[in-house]
Backbone bond lengths (Angstrom), bond angles and torsions (degrees), N, CA, C in turn:
res aa  C-N    CA-C-N  psi(-1)  N-CA   C-N-CA  omega(-1)  CA-C   N-CA-C  phi
1 M - - - 1.546 - - 1.459 109.26 -
2 E 1.378 114.87 135.40 1.359 122.46 178.12 1.592 114.69 -86.23
3 P 1.276 119.15 156.31 1.506 117.96 -177.83 1.495 103.67 -72.94
4 V 1.369 116.55 155.70 1.444 127.82 175.42 1.450 106.66 -78.48
5 E 1.361 117.14 131.45 1.478 123.64 178.60 1.533 108.11 -78.69
6 F 1.276 116.02 156.14 1.455 126.97 -175.95 1.476 112.68 -46.52
7 D 1.425 114.23 -49.68 1.464 115.39 -179.20 1.476 121.01 -81.83
8 H 1.351 115.21 21.41 1.486 123.23 -176.47 1.433 106.82 -133.92
9 V 1.444 118.50 152.02 1.520 123.52 173.01 1.511 104.94 -132.73
10 V 1.211 112.86 161.04 1.525 118.62 166.93 1.498 104.14 -106.16
11 G 1.474 106.13 122.39 1.508 113.66 -173.41 1.446 104.75 -134.46
12 Y 1.410 113.51 172.84 1.409 119.11 177.96 1.522 115.05 -80.59
13 K 1.258 117.31 139.25 1.496 123.50 176.24 1.527 110.14 -66.52
14 V 1.388 113.31 -49.16 1.480 120.34 174.17 1.438 108.62 -118.51
15 P 1.266 125.48 127.91 1.390 128.85 -175.89 1.567 111.03 -60.88
16 L 1.392 112.55 141.06 1.459 115.82 176.89 1.519 118.67 -56.59
17 S 1.267 112.10 -25.62 1.469 126.24 -179.19 1.531 112.63 -62.66
18 L 1.356 113.62 -21.24 1.457 122.18 179.28 1.463 108.70 -88.53
19 G 1.272 125.44 1.61 1.460 126.88 178.09 1.376 117.38 94.18
20 V 1.318 123.16 3.61 1.571 123.58 -179.28 1.566 111.01 -76.34
21 A 1.261 118.80 162.01 1.514 118.78 -178.13 1.527 108.47 -79.20
22 D 1.223 111.66 151.27 1.526 118.83 175.81 1.491 107.73 -86.16
23 D 1.331 108.45 88.07 1.578 119.35 -173.62 1.489 113.01 -132.14
24 V 1.304 118.31 154.06 1.433 120.77 -179.38 1.494 113.62 -56.11
25 A 1.367 114.85 -34.94 1.473 123.56 -174.79 1.582 109.15 -62.71
26 N 1.395 116.95 -22.38 1.423 121.62 173.52 1.408 121.85 -87.51
27 L 1.339 116.92 5.33 1.424 125.03 -176.47 1.581 108.17 -101.42
28 E 1.339 116.58 148.55 1.453 127.43 173.48 1.451 114.90 -142.89
29 L 1.196 121.13 158.55 1.498 129.83 173.11 1.534 108.50 -86.73
30 T 1.205 122.31 122.17 1.423 121.73 178.31 1.657 107.57 -141.09
31 G 1.399 108.60 175.43 1.385 115.64 -176.97 1.553 110.73 -75.45
32 R 1.254 118.41 133.19 1.496 123.09 -179.77 1.600 114.76 -51.56
33 R 1.373 112.76 -51.71 1.440 115.19 -169.78 1.531 110.25 -65.61
34 G 1.298 119.44 -38.12 1.479 119.94 -172.02 1.617 102.59 -73.53
35 Y 1.454 118.13 -41.22 1.451 117.57 -175.76 1.418 110.31 -64.33
36 V 1.368 120.30 -39.32 1.448 123.47 -171.88 1.591 106.75 -73.78
37 E 1.316 119.34 -35.25 1.463 125.10 -179.72 1.534 105.48 -67.49
38 L 1.298 117.55 -46.55 1.453 119.99 -176.86 1.529 113.84 -58.36
39 W 1.444 108.79 -45.25 1.483 111.28 -175.38 1.566 112.13 -84.35
40 A 1.344 119.24 -12.41 1.416 119.25 169.25 1.551 108.45 -74.83
41 R 1.290 121.49 -37.24 1.427 121.57 174.60 1.486 113.92 -62.41
42 H 1.335 112.55 -45.54 1.468 120.19 172.92 1.514 115.16 -49.83
43 A 1.393 108.92 -49.83 1.476 112.75 177.97 1.486 113.54 -62.24
44 L 1.250 124.07 -40.70 1.444 132.30 178.67 1.493 111.16 -56.42
45 V 1.404 112.83 -48.40 1.525 117.87 -178.81 1.529 112.87 -71.33
46 S 1.300 115.62 -33.24 1.472 119.62 177.44 1.533 114.58 -71.40
47 A 1.320 116.97 -29.20 1.368 128.08 179.28 1.474 114.11 -81.95
48 T 1.392 116.64 -12.89 1.418 119.82 -175.07 1.482 111.93 -77.11
49 P 1.419 122.62 121.90 1.438 117.43 -177.46 1.445 112.62 -69.57
50 R 1.339 113.64 142.16 1.467 116.37 -179.67 1.525 107.09 -108.07
51 P 1.307 117.97 158.61 1.445 118.32 179.33 1.485 110.94 -73.70
52 F 1.344 116.56 148.28 1.438 119.16 177.69 1.577 108.98 -76.68
53 V 1.251 115.41 132.99 1.546 120.05 174.08 1.503 104.63 -131.04
54 P 1.351 108.35 112.52 1.430 118.66 176.16 1.519 117.76 -64.99
């Protein structure tokens, strides 16, 4: 196995939060910038307070 270059990351194809197994088959090599931007947006949306609807 070759080392991962600086501009790449090993990330999940399908997020674990969607109920998939934490398995090597769910990992892929992808571009660092796009991966970080995607998860930063996800974190912002997840942290945004939502109004209470009874």
